[in-house]
C-alpha positions as CSV (number, residue, x, y, z in Angstrom):
1,M,-59.1,124.2,-19.9
2,N,-57.1,124.9,-17.3
3,K,-59.2,122.9,-14.6
4,L,-59.1,119.9,-17.3
5,L,-55.6,119.4,-17.3
6,N,-55.0,120.3,-13.7
7,L,-56.9,117.2,-13.2
8,T,-55.6,115.1,-15.4
9,C,-52.0,116.0,-14.2
10,L,-53.1,114.5,-10.8
11,T,-54.7,111.4,-12.2
12,L,-51.5,110.8,-13.3
13,I,-48.9,111.6,-10.6
14,V,-51.5,109.0,-8.2
15,A,-51.3,106.4,-11.0
16,L,-47.7,106.3,-10.9
17,M,-47.6,106.9,-6.9
18,S,-49.5,103.8,-6.6
19,A,-47.4,101.9,-9.5
20,C,-44.2,103.0,-7.2
21,G,-45.7,102.0,-4.4
22,S,-46.9,98.3,-5.4
23,G,-43.4,97.7,-6.9
24,K,-41.6,98.3,-3.8
25,S,-44.3,96.3,-1.4
26,D,-43.6,93.2,-4.5
27,K,-39.6,93.6,-4.1
28,K,-40.0,93.6,-0.5
29,M,-42.2,89.8,-0.5
30,S,-39.5,88.9,-3.2
31,D,-36.6,89.6,-0.8
32,K,-38.5,88.0,2.2
33,K,-38.8,84.4,-0.4
34,N,-35.4,84.8,-0.7
35,K,-34.6,85.0,2.8
36,E,-36.5,82.2,3.7
37,V,-33.9,78.9,3.9
38,P,-35.4,75.2,3.6
39,P,-35.7,73.2,6.8
40,V,-32.8,71.1,7.5
41,E,-31.3,68.5,9.4
42,G,-29.3,69.0,12.6
43,F,-26.9,67.2,14.5
44,V,-26.5,67.4,18.5
45,V,-23.3,67.6,19.4
46,K,-22.2,65.1,22.7
47,P,-19.2,63.5,24.3
48,T,-18.5,60.3,23.8
49,V,-15.8,57.7,24.2
50,L,-13.5,57.5,21.0
51,S,-10.7,54.6,20.9
52,E,-8.1,56.4,18.8
53,S,-6.6,53.6,16.1
54,I,-5.2,53.0,12.8
55,T,-4.4,50.5,10.4
56,V,-1.9,49.4,8.4
57,S,-1.6,46.4,5.9
58,G,1.0,43.2,7.0
59,T,1.6,40.0,6.2
60,I,1.3,36.2,8.4
61,K,4.2,34.5,8.2
62,P,5.2,31.2,9.7
63,F,7.0,31.2,13.0
64,E,10.0,29.4,11.1
65,E,10.6,29.0,7.7
66,T,13.5,27.7,6.3
67,V,15.0,26.6,2.8
68,L,17.0,23.4,3.1
69,M,20.1,23.2,1.2
70,P,23.3,21.0,1.3
71,E,26.1,21.9,2.9
72,V,28.4,20.1,0.3
73,T,28.2,18.8,-3.2
74,G,27.4,15.5,-4.2
75,R,25.0,13.3,-5.4
76,V,21.3,12.1,-4.0
77,V,21.3,8.6,-2.6
78,K,18.3,9.4,-0.2
79,I,15.4,11.3,0.3
80,N,13.1,11.4,2.6
81,L,10.9,15.0,2.3
82,P,7.3,14.0,3.2
83,E,5.8,16.8,1.2
84,G,2.6,18.8,2.9
85,K,3.6,16.4,6.1
86,L,5.2,17.0,9.7
87,V,8.6,15.7,10.4
88,K,10.1,15.5,13.9
89,Q,13.2,17.6,14.7
90,G,16.6,15.9,13.7
91,T,14.3,13.2,10.7
92,L,16.8,12.5,8.1
93,L,15.5,14.1,5.1
94,V,18.1,13.7,2.1
95,K,21.4,11.5,2.0
96,L,24.8,12.3,-0.5
97,F,26.8,9.5,-1.6
98,D,29.3,9.4,1.5
99,G,31.2,5.8,0.2
100,D,34.5,7.7,0.4
101,L,34.2,9.0,3.3
102,Q,33.1,6.0,5.3
103,A,36.1,4.5,3.7
104,Q,38.8,6.9,4.6
105,L,36.7,7.2,8.1
106,H,37.0,2.8,8.5
107,K,40.8,2.8,7.4
108,A,41.6,6.0,9.7
109,T,39.9,3.6,12.8
110,T,41.9,0.4,11.6
111,Q,44.9,2.8,11.5
112,L,44.4,4.2,15.3
113,K,43.6,0.6,16.5
114,I,47.2,-0.8,15.2
115,V,48.7,2.7,17.0
116,E,46.9,2.2,19.7
117,Q,48.2,-1.0,20.3
118,L,51.7,0.0,19.9
119,Q,51.7,2.6,22.8
120,K,50.4,0.7,25.0
121,R,53.5,-1.7,24.5
122,Q,55.7,1.3,24.3
123,S,54.2,2.4,27.4
124,E,55.7,-0.7,28.8
125,L,59.1,-0.5,28.0
126,L,59.5,2.7,28.8
127,K,58.9,1.7,32.2
128,V,61.6,-0.2,32.4
129,E,63.5,1.9,30.1
130,G,63.6,-0.6,26.9
131,I,62.4,2.3,24.6
132,S,63.3,6.6,24.7
133,K,60.9,8.7,25.8
134,T,60.9,10.7,22.1
135,D,59.9,8.2,20.5
136,Y,57.2,7.2,22.9
137,D,55.9,10.9,22.6
138,Q,55.8,10.5,18.7
139,T,53.9,7.5,18.6
140,L,51.4,9.7,21.4
141,L,51.6,12.4,18.7
142,Q,50.6,9.9,15.9
143,V,47.8,8.5,18.1
144,A,46.2,11.9,18.6
145,S,46.7,12.8,14.6
146,I,44.5,9.9,13.7
147,K,42.0,10.8,16.4
148,N,41.9,14.4,14.5
149,D,41.3,12.8,11.3
150,I,38.3,10.6,12.1
151,E,37.0,13.3,14.0
152,V,37.4,15.1,10.7
153,Y,35.8,12.4,8.2
154,K,33.0,11.9,10.7
155,V,32.0,15.6,10.4
156,M,32.7,15.9,6.7
157,I,30.1,12.8,6.2
158,Q,27.5,14.6,8.4
159,K,28.0,17.4,5.9
160,T,26.2,14.7,3.4
161,E,23.4,14.4,5.6
162,V,20.2,17.3,5.6
163,L,18.4,16.8,8.8
164,A,15.0,18.3,9.8
165,P,16.1,21.4,12.0
166,Y,12.8,21.4,14.1
167,D,9.5,20.5,13.9
168,G,7.6,21.4,10.8
169,T,5.6,20.6,7.7
170,I,8.0,20.2,4.8
171,G,6.2,22.1,1.5
172,L,7.2,20.6,-2.6
173,R,10.5,18.7,-2.9
174,N,12.5,20.3,-5.8
175,I,15.0,16.8,-6.5
176,S,15.0,13.5,-7.4
177,I,17.3,10.4,-6.4
178,G,20.7,11.0,-8.0
179,A,20.1,14.2,-8.6
180,I,24.1,16.3,-8.3
181,V,24.1,19.3,-5.5
182,T,25.5,21.9,-4.5
183,S,25.4,24.1,-1.4
184,G,23.6,26.5,-3.4
185,T,20.5,23.8,-4.6
186,A,16.9,24.3,-2.5
187,L,16.1,20.7,-1.9
188,A,12.6,22.1,-0.6
189,T,11.1,24.2,2.5
190,I,10.2,23.6,6.1
191,R,7.9,25.6,8.1
192,A,7.1,25.6,11.6
193,Q,3.6,26.1,11.5
194,H,2.3,25.7,15.2
195,Q,2.8,28.8,15.8
196,L,2.0,32.1,13.1
197,K,3.9,35.5,13.0
198,L,2.3,39.2,11.7
199,D,5.1,40.8,10.5
200,F,3.9,45.0,9.7
201,S,4.9,48.6,9.7
202,V,3.7,51.3,11.1
203,P,4.6,55.5,10.9
204,S,7.1,56.8,13.1
205,K,5.2,59.3,14.7
206,Y,3.0,56.2,16.7
207,S,6.6,54.6,17.8
208,S,6.3,55.3,21.1
209,E,2.9,53.5,21.1
210,I,3.9,50.3,19.9
211,H,5.9,48.0,22.1
212,Q,6.2,44.4,23.6
213,G,2.9,42.8,24.8
214,T,0.9,45.1,22.3
215,K,-2.6,43.8,21.8
216,I,-3.6,44.3,18.0
217,S,-6.7,42.8,15.9
218,F,-6.5,41.7,11.9
219,T,-8.5,40.3,9.1
220,I,-7.7,38.4,5.9
221,Q,-8.4,39.3,2.9
222,G,-12.6,38.2,2.0
223,E,-13.1,37.9,5.6
224,D,-14.4,39.8,8.2
225,K,-13.8,37.5,11.1
226,K,-11.0,39.3,13.2
227,Y,-8.4,37.8,14.7
228,G,-5.7,38.7,17.9
229,A,-2.1,38.9,17.6
230,S,0.0,40.4,20.5
231,V,3.8,42.4,19.7
232,M,6.7,40.3,20.5
233,A,9.7,42.7,19.2
234,T,10.5,45.9,17.2
235,E,12.8,47.0,14.8
236,G,15.5,49.3,16.6
237,G,14.9,52.5,14.2
238,V,12.8,53.3,11.9
239,Q,13.4,52.9,7.8
240,S,15.2,56.0,6.1
241,T,13.2,55.8,3.0
242,T,9.3,54.8,4.4
243,R,9.7,56.5,7.9
244,N,8.5,53.4,9.1
245,L,8.6,51.1,11.7
246,N,8.7,47.4,11.4
247,V,7.0,45.4,14.2
248,R,6.7,41.9,14.7
249,A,3.7,39.8,16.5
250,V,2.3,36.3,17.5
251,I,-0.5,35.5,16.3
252,S,-2.9,34.2,19.1
253,N,-4.5,31.4,18.1
254,K,-3.9,28.9,15.0
255,S,-6.2,29.0,12.8
256,N,-7.1,26.8,9.3
257,E,-8.0,29.9,7.5
258,L,-4.8,31.5,8.7
259,I,-1.9,30.9,5.9
260,P,1.3,32.4,5.6
261,G,2.2,35.0,3.2
262,E,-1.7,35.9,3.1
263,Y,-2.3,39.6,3.8
264,A,-3.8,40.7,6.5
265,S,-5.4,44.2,7.6
266,V,-4.3,44.8,10.8
267,E,-5.9,47.3,13.2
268,I,-3.7,48.6,15.9
269,R,-6.0,50.4,19.2
270,L,-3.8,53.1,20.4
271,K,-5.1,54.7,22.9
272,D,-9.2,56.3,24.4
273,I,-10.3,59.4,24.6
274,N,-13.3,60.5,26.8
275,N,-15.1,63.0,25.9
276,A,-14.3,63.5,22.7
277,L,-17.1,65.6,20.3
278,M,-17.6,63.8,17.5
279,I,-19.8,65.6,14.5
280,P,-21.0,64.4,10.9
281,S,-18.7,64.8,8.3
282,Q,-21.0,66.7,6.1
283,A,-21.4,69.1,8.4
284,I,-17.8,70.5,7.8
285,I,-17.6,73.5,5.3
286,P,-14.2,73.2,3.9
287,Q,-12.4,76.9,3.7
288,E,-9.3,77.1,2.0
289,R,-7.2,77.7,5.9
290,T,-9.9,76.7,8.2
291,K,-13.0,74.7,8.5
292,Q,-16.5,75.7,9.8
293,V,-20.0,74.2,11.0
294,I,-23.2,76.1,11.5
295,V,-24.9,76.0,14.8
296,V,-28.0,77.3,15.7
297,K,-28.3,79.7,18.0
298,N,-31.9,81.2,18.7
299,G,-32.8,79.6,15.8
300,K,-30.4,81.6,13.6
301,S,-27.4,80.3,11.8
302,K,-23.9,81.0,13.0
303,F,-20.8,80.6,11.8
304,F,-17.6,79.0,14.1
305,D,-13.9,78.2,12.9
306,I,-12.9,74.4,14.3
307,T,-9.8,72.1,14.3
308,T,-10.7,68.7,13.5
309,G,-8.9,65.5,14.9
310,I,-9.3,61.3,14.1
311,R,-11.7,60.5,11.6
312,K,-13.8,57.8,12.6
313,E,-15.8,56.4,9.2
314,A,-18.5,59.0,8.9
315,L,-17.7,61.1,12.1
316,V,-14.9,63.5,12.7
317,E,-13.7,64.7,16.1
318,V,-13.8,68.5,16.6
319,L,-10.8,70.0,19.3
320,T,-11.7,73.3,19.4
321,G,-14.7,75.8,17.8
322,I,-17.8,74.2,19.8
323,H,-19.1,72.7,22.8
324,A,-21.5,69.8,24.2
325,G,-25.4,70.4,23.6
326,D,-24.6,72.6,20.4
327,T,-26.4,71.7,17.1
328,V,-24.9,71.6,14.1
329,V,-26.3,71.6,10.8
330,T,-25.5,68.9,8.6
331,T,-28.0,69.5,5.1
332,G,-28.1,72.4,2.8
333,I,-24.7,74.1,4.7
334,L,-23.9,75.2,0.7
335,F,-27.2,77.8,0.7
336,I,-27.0,79.1,4.5
337,K,-26.1,82.4,5.1
338,P,-24.9,83.8,8.2
339,K,-27.5,85.0,11.0
340,A,-30.8,83.4,8.7
341,K,-33.7,81.6,10.1
342,L,-33.5,77.8,10.2
343,K,-36.1,75.3,10.9
344,F,-35.2,71.6,11.8
345,S,-37.1,68.7,10.0
346,K,-35.2,66.4,11.6
347,V,-32.7,66.4,14.4
348,V,-30.2,63.5,15.6
349,N,-29.7,63.5,19.4
């Protein structure tokens, strides 16, 4: 009886030990499977030339633009505003009524002739003491006064004329014959479009990089074609509200596609950086205070803190943390732990 009981106990113990051994083996197999990481993709870091540039918005403007306004109030008697056409500098564009001024000018001119004849006779009399010096001086003063009046009338008549200030294209006119206009009436706009300029602003931290002669490029909305321009001047200081520096550039080549007032995307090339280390942006793991990348060393993952610089489309410049020749992981980075064994399905050189 005792022998049977002992045999039964021994059988149970062997069974339990076998079960425990099998459980540990299964656990080890499970842990091994959990540590396996699917194949990932990598990127080999190598030095490259990086062009640092910024992109800002700008506006195309005519080189000169003037709203034509009369200097005095009057009635329009003549209009020469060919809309959309080129006019030469000095062309009479609008004429106001000046009949009263012309009459006063004619009267003053006639008076001048009479007084000048009187002065001539008095000059001969003065030589023979036939007239006092005081009377002669009074006549000279009268001649000078009339001449001054004539100059005033001529200036007033000039103010009734609106001339083209430079060679330019006339816009849409806002008046008609017979209209009464004042010094605040906008008659039309003239634009010098033989050359265009580009106005834009840049953050103050880049102000030292922008100077006269700096070459820039730009595109207009809806087109990929790039146009060139050269900085002609910058504002003396930055705006207190935006902390931006206003810049003006001259567009190199006139094109029919470029229209004043149009929006432009301006690209400013600041400098070239040699031996820059660029990696794909998806390789970066954001941390609370730092950024990290996973570098494969001897087939195992290793995490490195990095500092980044310029971002160019899908690539980011790395300033510190990695070296040329390192291979960084670009896929599956959220599931990789330190010292994990990694295999690559693809490596981009």
